[in-house]
VOTORTOR-18618 format. One record per atom (N, C-alpha, C, CB): residue in three letters; y, x, z. Coordinates in steps of 0.1 Angstrom, whole numbers, plus 5000, padded with zeros to 4 digits. Glycine has a CB too. Layout:
BEGIN
alaYXZ;...
//
This chain:
BEGIN
met147359620821;met147959480822;met147259390812;met149659480819;thr146759280815;thr146259190807;thr147159130792;thr145859090816;lys146659140781;lys147659130771;lys147658990769;lys147459220758;lys148858940762;lys148958800761;lys148258760749;lys150358770761;ile147758640749;ile147058580738;ile147958510729;ile146058500742;glu148158560716;glu148958500706;glu148358410697;glu149458600699;ala148858270699;ala148058160692;ala148358170678;ala148458020697;ala149458240673;ala149558290659;ala148758330653;ala150258370657;gln147658420659;gln146658510654;gln145458410649;gln146158620666;phe145358310653;phe144358200650;phe144858070644;phe143658160663;glu145358090630;glu145857950627;glu144557880624;glu146957940613;gly143457930620;gly142257820617;gly141257810630;gly141257860602;gly142057840640;gly141257810652;gly140057920657;gly140657680648;val139557900667;val138558000672;val137357870678;val139358120686;ala136257930674;ala134957870679;ala134357930690;ala133957870669;val133957880700;val133357910711;val131857870715;val134157870719;thr130857930711;thr129357860712;thr128957870727;thr128157950701;gly128157810730;gly127757820748;gly129057750755;gly127758030754;ala129857670748;ala131057640756;ala130757550769;ala131957570748;ala129557490771;ala129057450783;ala128857520794;ala128257400782;gly128657640792;gly128057720802;gly129257820809;gly126857800794;phe129057920819;phe129957950827;phe130858040822;phe129458000838;leu130558110812;leu131658240805;leu132158160794;leu130758410798;gly131358050787;gly132057990777;gly133157880780;gly131157950770;gly132757810791;gly133857730797;gly135157790800;gly133357670810;val134957910805;val136457970810;val137058010798;val136358100820;ile136258060787;ile136858120775;ile137758000767;ile135758190764;val136957880766;val137657770761;val138857740767;val136857670762;arg138957730782;arg140057680788;arg141457770786;arg139657660802;leu140857910787;leu141958010785;leu142758000771;leu141258150786;leu141857990760;leu142257970747;leu143157860746;leu141157950740;ala142757760751;ala143257610749;ala144557640758;ala142057480755;ala144657680769;ala146057690777;ala146957790771;ala145757740791;ser146357880761;ser147357970754;ser147657900742;ser146758120751;gly147457810740;gly147857710726;gly147057740714;gly149357730720;val145957810715;val144757810704;val144157700702;val143757910706;arg143857660687;arg142957530685;arg141457590688;arg143057470668;val140857530698;val139357570700;val138357470695;val139157580715;his137457510689;his136357430686;his135157460696;his136057440671;ser134857390707;ser133657430716;ser132257370710;ser133857370731;ile131357440711;ile130057430705;ile128957420716;ile129857550695;ala128157350718;ala127157330729;ala125957250726;ala127857280741;arg124957250733;arg123957180728;arg124257020732;arg122557240734;his125056980743;his125756860745;his127256890745;his125256800758;pro127856820738;pro129156830737;pro130056800750;pro129556720726;val131056930753;val131556910765;val132756790765;val132157040769;pro133356760776;pro134256650776;pro135456690769;pro134656610791;ala136156590761;ala137456640754;ala138456680763;ala137956520744;ala139156770757;ala140356840766;ala141456870755;ala139757000775;ala142756860759;ala143956910750;ala143657030743;ala145156930758;gly143757020730;gly143457140723;gly142057180720;gly143957230729;val141257100723;val139657140721;val139157040715;val138857180735;thr138357070703;thr137556960696;thr136057000701;thr137856970678;ser135356890707;ser134056940708;ser132656900700;ser133856920722;his132056990698;his130756970688;his129556990695;his130757060675;gly128456910691;gly127156940698;gly126257000685;gly126456790707;trp125457110691;trp124557170683;trp123557230691;trp125157270673;asp122157190688;asp120857230697;asp119857300687;asp120057080704;pro119857420689;pro119057520680;pro117857470682;pro119057680684;thr117357420694;thr115657360696;thr115457280689;thr115257300710;arg116457190681;arg116257050676;arg116957050663;arg116856930686;asp118057070660;asp118757100647;asp118357180640;asp119857120647;thr117757160628;thr117357240616;thr118457300608;thr116557160608;gly119757260606;gly120757290600;gly121657410607;gly121457180597;ala122857440600;ala123757520604;ala124757450613;ala124357590593;pro125157520624;pro126157420632;pro127457410626;pro126357470647;val127957280627;val128957210624;val129557260607;val129857240636;pro128557180600;pro128657220587;pro130557190582;pro127457120578;gly130957280574;gly132257240568;gly133257320579;gly132557060567;leu132957350591;leu134057400601;leu134157550596;leu133657390618;glu135557580594;glu135857740594;glu137157770602;glu136157780579;val136557880608;val137657950618;val137858110616;val137057920635;asp138958130624;asp139458280623;asp138458370632;asp140958290629;ala137858300643;ala136758380651;ala135758310656;ala137158460661;val134758370659;val133758310667;val133358420681;val132258280655;ile133558330692;ile132958390705;ile131758350709;ile133758390716;asp130858430707;asp129358370710;asp128858400722;asp128358410700;cys128958290731;cys128458320745;cys127158240747;cys129558280756;ala126458170736;ala125258110739;ala124058190741;ala125058020729;ala123258150750;ala122158230750;ala120958160759;ala122658370755;ala119758170755;ala118558130761;ala118058230772;ala117558120750;leu118158180786;leu117958280797;leu116358260801;leu119058230811;pro115758370804;pro114758370812;pro114358260822;pro114858470817;ser115558250829;ser115358170841;ser114958040837;ser116558160850;arg115157980824;arg115257880817;arg114257840808;arg116157870813;val113957960801;val112657940789;val111858040794;val113057970771;ala110657990798;ala109658090804;ala108958150793;ala108558030813;asp108658100780;asp107858130771;asp108758250763;asp107458010763;pro108158380764;pro108958470758;pro109258460741;pro108258590761;val108058390739;val108058390723;val109258260719;val106258350716;val109258180725;val110358080723;val111858120726;val109957970732;leu111858200739;leu113058290742;leu113758360731;leu112658390751;lys112758420724;lys113358510715;lys113758410700;lys112158650712;gln112958310698;gln113158240685;gln114258180690;gln111958140680;ile114858100702;ile115958040703;ile117258120703;ile115957970715;asn117358260708;asn118158340707;asn118358390692;asn117858410716;ala117558390685;ala117658430670;ala118358310665;ala116158440662;arg117958200667;arg118658090661;arg120058080663;arg118157970665;leu120358110678;leu121858100684;leu122858230677;leu121658130702;val122058320674;val122958450669;val123158400654;val122058610670;gly122158360648;gly122158320633;gly123358210632;gly120558260627;gly123458110640;gly124358000638;gly125858050641;gly123857890647;ala125958160650;ala127258210651;ala127658300640;ala127358280663;leu126758370633;leu127158450620;leu127458350610;leu125958550613;asp126658240608;asp127258160600;asp128358130600;asp126858070599;leu128858050612;leu130258010616;leu131158130613;leu130457960632;ala130858250615;ala131958350615;ala132258410599;ala131458470625;trp131058410591;trp131258450576;trp131758340568;trp129858510570;arg131758230572;arg132258120564;arg133458160559;arg132458010571;arg134258210568;arg135958240565;arg135958390567;arg137258150577;gly134858470567;gly135058610568;gly135858680580;gly135658640556;gly135758580592;gly136558600605;gly135658720611;gly136758450616;arg136158700623;arg135458790634;arg134758720645;arg136558870641;leu133858820651;leu132758760657;leu132758860671;leu131358760648;ile132758790681;ile132558840696;ile131158800701;ile133658790708;phe130258900700;phe128758860704;phe128658900719;phe127658940695;met128258820728;met127958880741;met126458920742;met128258780753;ser126359060743;ser124959090747;ser124759140759;ser124359180739;ser124059220764;ser123459230778;ser123059400779;ser121759110780;gln123259420791;gln122959560795;gln121359570793;gln123459600811;ser120759450795;ser119359460794;ser118659530781;ser118859330795;val119659540772;val119059610759;val118659760762;val120159600747;tyr119259830773;tyr118759950775;tyr117559970784;tyr119760020778;gly116959850790;gly115759880795;gly115959940811;gly114959980785;arg115360030815;arg115360100826;arg115760260823;arg114060080832;pro117160280818;pro117460430812;pro117260540821;pro118960450808;thr116960650818;thr117060780826;thr118360830829;thr116260900819;gly118660920838;gly119860970837;gly120760900847;gly120360960823;asp122060950849;asp122960900857;asp124260800852;asp123361020862;arg124060810839;arg125160710830;arg124460640822;arg126260770822;ile125060520818;ile124660450803;ile125960460796;ile124060290803;gly125860450784;gly127160500774;gly126460410762;gly127460700771;thr127460400752;thr127060340740;thr125860430730;thr128560310732;asp125860550736;asp124760640729;asp123460650733;asp125160760730;thr123260570747;thr122060550753;thr121360510745;thr121960480764;pro119960520744;pro119060450734;pro118660310738;pro117660520732;leu118360220729;leu118160080735;leu116660090735;leu118859940727;ala116360040746;ala114760060750;ala114359930758;ala114460200759;pro114759800754;pro114459700765;pro113059680768;pro114959560762;ile112859640781;ile111559610787;ile111259480788;ile111359660800;ile112159390787;ile111859230790;ile112259160776;ile113059160804;pro111659050774;pro111958980760;pro113358940758;pro111058860759;tyr114058910771;tyr115558890767;tyr116258990762;tyr116358860777;gly116059120767;gly116759230762;gly116359260747;gly116459360771;glu115059220747;glu114559250731;glu115359150721;glu112859210730;ala115459010725;ala116158930717;ala117558970717;ala115958800723;lys118259040728;lys119659060724;lys119759190716;lys120559080737;arg118859300717;arg118859400709;arg118759360694;arg117859490713;asp117659250690;asp117759200676;asp118859110671;asp116759140674;ala119459060681;ala120958980675;ala122059090672;ala121658870688;glu121859220681;glu122859320678;glu122659370664;glu122759440688;ala121259370661;ala121259460649;ala121459330638;ala119659550648;ala121459200638;ala121859120628;ala123359130627;ala121358980630;val124159130639;val125459150639;val125959280631;val125959150653;thr125159390635;thr125559520627;thr125459490613;thr124759660631;glu124259440608;glu124059430592;glu125059340588;glu122559380588;ala125659230593;ala126459150587;ala127959240586;ala126559010594;val128359300596;val129559380595;val129259490582;val129859460611;ala128159570581;ala127959670570;ala127859600558;ala126859760572;ala127559470556;ala127459390543;ala128859340540;ala126459270544;gly129759360550;gly131159310545;gly131359170546;gly131559360531;arg130659100555;arg130658960556;arg131658910568;arg129158920558;leu132059010576;leu132958980587;leu134159060586;leu132258990600;ala135259030591;ala136359120592;ala136159220603;ala137659040594;gly135559180612;gly135159270625;gly134359210633;gly136359310634;ala133659280643;ala132659220653;ala132559330664;ala131159190646;ala132759260675;ala132659340687;ala131059290695;ala134059320697;val130459390698;val129259360707;val129559410718;val127959430704;leu129559300730;leu129859350743;leu128659340752;leu130959280749;arg128059450757;arg126859470766;arg127259430781;arg126359610766;leu127259310783;leu127659250796;leu126659310809;leu127559070795;pro127559340820;pro126959360832;pro126759210841;pro127759460839;ala126859230850;ala126859080861;ala128359030858;ala126659100882;val128458920853;val129858850851;val130058770863;val129958770838;val130958770873;val130858690885;val132358590887;val130658810899;gly132158500892;gly133158410895;gly132558270899;gly133958410884;pro133358160903;pro132658050907;pro131557990897;pro133557950911;gly130557980899;gly129457920891;gly128458020884;gly129957830880;ala128958160889;ala128158270883;ala126658240889;ala128758410888;his125258280883;his124158280885;his123458400879;his123658150881;asp122158410885;asp121158500877;asp121458650876;asp120958460862;thr122458690886;thr122758820887;thr122658880901;thr124058840882;phe122759000902;phe122659050917;phe123959040925;phe122359200917;pro125059020922;pro126158970931;pro125958820935;pro127558990923;ala125658730926;ala125458620929;ala124358560937;ala125458580920;gly123258660935;gly121858630945;gly122058680958;gly120558720940;thr123158790958;thr123358840969;thr124558750978;thr123658970967;ala125458690972;ala126258610977;ala125558510983;ala127158570969;gly124358440977;gly123658320979;gly123058370993;gly122558280968;lys122458470996;lys121658541007;lys122558531019;lys121358691004;leu123858611015;leu124858611028;leu125358481033;leu126258701024;gln125758371024;gln125958221025;gln124858161034;gln125958151011;arg123858181032;arg122458131040;arg122158241054;arg121058141028;gly122758331055;gly122858411068;gly121558501066;gly122758301082;glu121158511055;glu119658581053;glu120058731047;glu118658491040;pro119258831056;pro119358981052;pro119559011037;pro118059051055;val120159111035;val120159151019;val119559291017;val121859161013;thr118559311011;thr117759431007;thr118559520997;thr116359401000;val119059631000;val120159700994;val119159850988;val121559721008;phe119059860975;phe118259960969;phe119260070965;phe117359910957;asn118860190967;asn119960310965;asn121360280970;asn120060340949;pro121360270982;pro122660230989;pro124060320984;pro122460251005;asp123860420985;asp124860540982;asp124960570965;asp124160680990;ser124360500958;ser124460540943;ser125560430939;ser122960520933;pro126460510927;pro127460460924;pro127360310917;pro128060570916;tyr128260230917;tyr128060080912;tyr129260020906;tyr127559990922;asn129260010891;asn130059920885;asn129859830876;asn130759970882;ala128459790877;ala127959690867;ala128359550871;ala126359690865;val129559520870;val130159400873;val131459370867;val130259400886;val131859250863;val133159220857;val133659080862;val133059230842;ala134759060864;ala135058920867;ala135458840853;ala136258920878;val135058710855;val134758630843;val136258620837;val133958470846;glu137258620845;glu138558600839;glu138858710830;glu139658610849;asp138658840837;asp138958960829;asp138158950815;asp138759100837;leu136758930815;leu136158930803;leu136558840792;leu134858920805;ala137158720799;ala137658610790;ala138758660783;ala137958480796;his139558720788;his141058780782;his140658890773;his142258840794;phe139658990776;phe138959080767;phe138559010756;phe137859140773;ala137758930757;ala137158870745;ala138158800735;ala136058760750;ala139058730743;ala140058660733;ala140758760728;ala141058560740;his141458880730;his141958980726;his141159050716;his142259050737;leu139859070716;leu139359120705;leu139059040695;leu138459190707;ala139058880696;ala138958800687;ala139958810677;ala138858680693;gly141158850680;gly142358860672;gly142659000667;gly143558820680;thr141559110671;thr142159260668;thr140959330661;thr142759350682;val139959300665;val138759410663;val138559430648;val137159360672;glu138359540642;glu137959570631;glu136859630629;glu138759630625;gly136159640616;gly134859700618;gly133859650629;gly135159830622;leu133059750633;leu132059710644;leu132559780656;leu130559750640;ala132559710668;ala132859800681;ala131659760692;ala134559760687;val131459850698;val130459840707;val130859900721;val129359930701;ala130859800731;ala131359850745;ala130659760758;ala132959840746;ser130759840768;ser130159780779;ser131459720788;ser129159890787;pro131859610791;pro133159600799;pro132759580815;pro134059460792;ala132659680821;ala132359700834;ala133859730840;ala131259820836;ser133759710854;ser134959750862;ser135059900865;ser135059670876;asp136059930869;asp136560070872;asp137860060882;asp136960140858;pro137760160890;pro136760260892;pro135560180901;pro137460390901;pro134360260902;pro133160200909;pro133160230923;pro131860250904;thr132160140929;thr132060180945;thr130560210945;thr132660030957;thr130160180956;thr128760220960;thr128060100962;thr128560310974;val126660090961;val125759970961;val126259930974;val124159990959;arg125860010987;arg126259940999;arg127759870998;arg126260051009;ala128459950994;ala130159880995;ala130359770987;ala131359990990;ala129459750977;ala129559640970;ala129059510977;ala128859660959;val127859500984;val127259420992;val128259381003;val126159480996;glu129159471007;glu129759451019;glu131159401015;glu129759581028;ala131459401001;ala132759340996;ala132459210994;ala133259400984;ile131559180990;ile131159020987;ile131058961003;ile129359000978;ala130559031011;ala130558961026;ala131958941031;ala129859061038;ala132859051028;ala134159071034;ala134858931026;ala134959241029;gly134658891014;gly135358791006;gly134658641013;gly134958800988;leu133558661014;leu133158531020;leu133458521036;leu131558511016;gly133858621041;gly134358611055;gly133058591065;gly135458481056;cys132058661063;cys130758641070;cys130258791072;cys129658541061;ala129458821081;ala128558921085;ala127458971075;ala128058871098;ala127359071071;ala126159141062;ala125159191068;ala126559241054;ser123959141070;ser122859201075;ser122059271065;ser122059101082;leu121959421065;leu121559511052;leu120159571056;leu122759641049;asn119259581046;asn118059671046;asn118159741037;asn116759611044;phe118159881039;phe118159981029;phe116860051025;phe118960081032;glu116660041012;glu115560101005;glu115860190994;glu114759990999;glu115060280991;glu115360380980;glu114360320970;glu115260550983;ala115060280957;ala114160220945;ala113460350938;ala115260140933;pro112460320932;pro111660430925;pro112460460913;pro110160400921;tyr113460410910;tyr114460430898;tyr115860440901;tyr114360320888;gly116560510893;gly118160530899;gly119060410895;gly118960660892;ser120160420898;ser121160300896;ser122360370887;ser121660240912;pro121960390873;pro123260470866;pro124360410864;pro123060520853;leu125460460865;leu126760430862;leu127160380849;leu127360540864;ile127560260846;ile128060230832;ile129360290826;ile128060080831;asp129460360816;asp130760420811;asp131460310805;asp130560530799;ser132660270811;ser133460140806;ser134460210796;ser134360060819;gly134460340795;gly135760380789;gly135860330774;gly135960530789;pro134960310765;pro135160240754;pro135760090755;pro133960250747;ala135260040765;ala135759890768;ala137259900769;ala135259830782;phe137760010777;phe139060010781;phe140060070769;phe139160090795;ala139360130762;ala139960190751;ala140260070739;ala138960310745;leu139559970740;leu139459860732;leu140459730737;leu137959830732;gly140859780750;gly142159660756;gly141659610768;gly142559520745;leu140359630774;leu139959560787;leu140759610797;leu138559590792;ala141159500806;ala142059510817;ala141159460831;ala143559400814;ala140359550836;ala139359500846;ala140059580858;ala137559540842;arg139559500869;arg139959550881;arg138659640889;arg140559430890;ser139159700900;ser138059790906;ser136859700909;ser138559880919;ser135859780911;ser134559710916;ser134759630925;ser133559790920;glu135159690938;glu135259640952;glu136159520952;glu135759750962;ser137359530944;ser138359440941;ser137659280936;ser139159510930;val136859340926;val136359210917;val135259130927;val135459280901;leu134459230933;leu133359160942;leu133859080954;leu132259260948;phe135059150960;phe135659080973;phe136158940967;phe137059170980;gly136958950955;gly137558820948;gly136458740945;gly138258840935;phe135258770942;phe134258680940;phe133758620951;phe133358720933;gly133558670962;gly132958640975;gly134258520981;gly132658790986;gln135658570979;gln136658480984;gln136758350976;gln137858550983;ser136358360961;ser136558240955;ser135558140959;ser136558270941;leu134258190963;leu133158110969;leu133558040979;leu131958190975;ser133958130989;ser134558061001;ser135457961000;ser135158141007;asp136557990992;asp137557880989;asp136857760983;asp138757930979;ser136057770974;ser135457660969;ser134657580979;ser134857690958;gln133957660988;gln133157590997;gln134157521008;gln132157681004;ala135457561012;ala136057511020;ala136657361014;ala136957621024;arg137257371001;arg137457270993;arg136357140993;arg137657330979;ala135257200992;ala134057100992;ala133957041006;ala132657170988;asn134057111015;asn133957071028;asn134756961033;asn134157171037;lys136157001027;lys137056911031;lys137256771022;lys138256991030;ala136556771011;ala136556641003;ala135256581007;ala136556670986;cys134156651010;cys132956581016;cys132256651027;cys132056561006;pro132556631040;pro132056671051;pro130556691049;pro132456591061;gly129956831053;gly128556851052;gly128356911040;gly127656731055;ala129056911031;ala129056971019;ala128657131020;ala130356951012;gly129157191032;gly128757341035;gly127357391033;gly129157361050;lys126357261036;lys125057311038;lys124357351024;lys124357221047;thr125257331013;thr124457381000;thr125357470995;thr124057260989;ser124657580991;ser125557700984;ser126257670973;ser124857810980;met127357720971;met127957670959;met127657740948;met129357670960;leu126457840949;leu125757900939;leu124957820929;leu125057980944;ala124757690936;ala124057590927;ala124757550918;ala123657490932;asn125957560916;asn126757520903;asn126457600892;asn128357520904;lys125557560884;lys125157650873;lys125457580859;lys123557690873;glu125257630849;glu125657570835;glu125457450834;glu125057630823;
//
């Protein structure tokens, strides 16, 4: 059961970086609806809302720290430069280093807590049938390297006593309306367009997904509770198979799935979500999450069609950060 967010835990408020993005926006709205004073931080300030103070900070242009003088009880760091938007790997790593540096600066002004959104990409392409917190970090792409380096900076800050606590969350695919750059989002887009979906390792277990609402509640919970350093992968449980994952999205969308099956040259390890559940994650089953994702896209498309006839010709997955 999802734990209730207690606004009294955050007398000094919470800062959310990357507040204009998919995940950051959901967290801002969740905290504000719970009565928490929120400081949203993004390259371009988000529209004002009840309980939310909006700030602009662009690490590609601003040379100083974010929001001078701001002191909060916790920082939830959702900001990231993505490979799909920053092609130069050197620039990608530089921007991500600036982003985590800014989040750390905000968090340690008051000695508060930091929730850092990392990525499964820190593992690279691990061998074996399970990914756990003891799996060696061996990123194979610049984005994974940037997240690994950011994790090291967070770990160092906790060891130095600059933070009351920090959680490093190695995210799988996060889904909900507006999700992008993930296997479920790409699959949903193909299904909406009536295109066949190629499925690798169809009978391998799959749980590399979490609903954005479940993740938002988990992050907010940790922002008021985590002590020391915690590392976890907030994946869904129980798992399904890769084949059933695609079929669940199609069922939620209400469309037929045309599947091509192929064996990949590498396996599809299962994510050990045990540490995340021990920390308070309340996540649904993989099939439930993926069916709900497909259904939410279908519902959004139906609303768009009603408001603007002909809108159904455009995939809802075009709604990005």
